[in-house]
C-alpha positions, 0 to 999 in steps of 0.5 A: 987209415981211419982211427978213433981220433978222427971219429965224430958223432952227431944226433939230430931230431927228425920228423919222418921215420926213414928219412935222414936229416942233416946234422950241424955242429950243435948236434955233435957230442963227445963219445967213447965207443959205438957198436951199432951194427946192421945185419941182413937176413939171408934167404937161400933158394933151397928149392929141390932138384939141385945139388947145391944152393945157387941163389939167395935173396936179402931179407929183413934188415936189423940195425941196433947197438950201443953208444957209450960216452962219459956222462957230462953235465951238458951235451947228452941231454937230447939223447937222454930226453929221447929215451925218457920222453919229456923235457920242456923249456928249461927254467932259468935259475934266478937271473943267472945263465944257469938253466934247469932241465926237468927230464921226465918219463913219458908213457911212451916215446912215439914220434921221438927219434932222430938221425945218428951220424958217425964220421969214421974218416973213410965215410959217415955211417948214417942211421937215418932213423934212430930210437933210444930204447934206454940207457945205463948210467954207471960210476965207481969211486975214482972215475968219471961216470959213463952212460951207455945208450941202447939204440934201434935204427932203421938202416945204415947208409955209408955216405962218402961224397953223397948223402944227407951227411957227407964225410966232407961236411962232418969233417968240417964240423968243430967238436964241442969243448971237452971237460965238464965230465961228471965225476964220482967224487962229486956225488952225494947218495941219500937213501931212507924209507919211502914214507920217512921225512924228506931226504937230508944229509943225515941219510947219506950212504957211501957206495963204491959203485952204482949203476942205474939201468932204464930199458923201454923194451921197444920193438919195431915191426916189418910192414908191407912197403917198408923195404924189409926195414922196421917201422918206428919201434914202440913199447912191447911191454912195461919199461924196466928200471933197476939200480945196483949199489955196491958197498966194499965192506959189510958193516950193517944188516940194514939192507938184508932186513929191508929185503926180508921185510919188503921195506920200500925206500926212496933215493936221491943221487946228486952230482955237483960240478964247477960253478956256472956263476956264483952259487949256480953250479952245474948239477945232475940229480936223479930222484927215485921215489919208490925203490924195492930191494930185490937182492942183498948179499954178504958172501965170504971169499976166503979171508978178504973183505966181505963185499955187500952188493945191493940190487933194487927195482925202481917202481912208480908210486901212487902218491908223492914221497916227502921231498919229491913233489910231483914225482911219481914215475920210477925216476926223474932227472934234473940237469942244471947247465947253460942250455937254454932250449928244450932238448926235444924241440 
């Protein structure tokens, strides 16, 4: 009997769309759920002259879904970089074993895809070519952060004793060490006007919940010779980036005024974990240089607390904001961990 206790997942960058590559232990990552499904279009032969349909043909293959995990300071940077498009060789922090990865948005992610293999005890569900269309990072007070990756794949192979990634091969791979989850309590949220001075401790805000959603809006075309499977998906429109914040109590009109006056903001969300070495902790930083509030509410529900949820768009900016040198795209992520190599290499 297969259970989630046996499940393993791995992702490895590939070079040829439609061709799987073999994963190894270094490609494994910890996850909490996977819902990537394949459907095949039904093409019934509904020709006239018969009382019932007697035949059908399989049609277009659709394969997509989500994969969820606890967000960690290390272990998911390949999938994150696949969605964002730029990474590069990390920079060493002094002479320590800590390295800073600068994940940045590229105009497109053409050529960035990989093989996703999920071992489920009975077999390996292998997705030969998989694009990361985006992700959502979310968290709430008292809990670890979570990340959901939106995936688009070409097809599903069920590998038991044959295939690029077999059940026996994946069962033998050792999972990465647990721990190093990013916790909401480790976070600092800073927000001020876009043109104001660089963010500092005086700009702290205290939400009880947040989520950052990034979606590229990729679409794959069906072409002759493709066996009814999609070609590598490409952008079909502008990517969308949005932010949700929730404050448990309504204490100020600031965001309602910002909504009415269309005041642009900038924001930095930082999380700091345990130390890699003295003065060099694990870190995750999300920089947002151009935030536009699109909704702010303070609805009354009987005699309870008046909650204050905020919705915003993250946009590009034509000029650098104070304290955010080199960042003009809707958001940027810095990760400090012990990985020494480019996640997209």
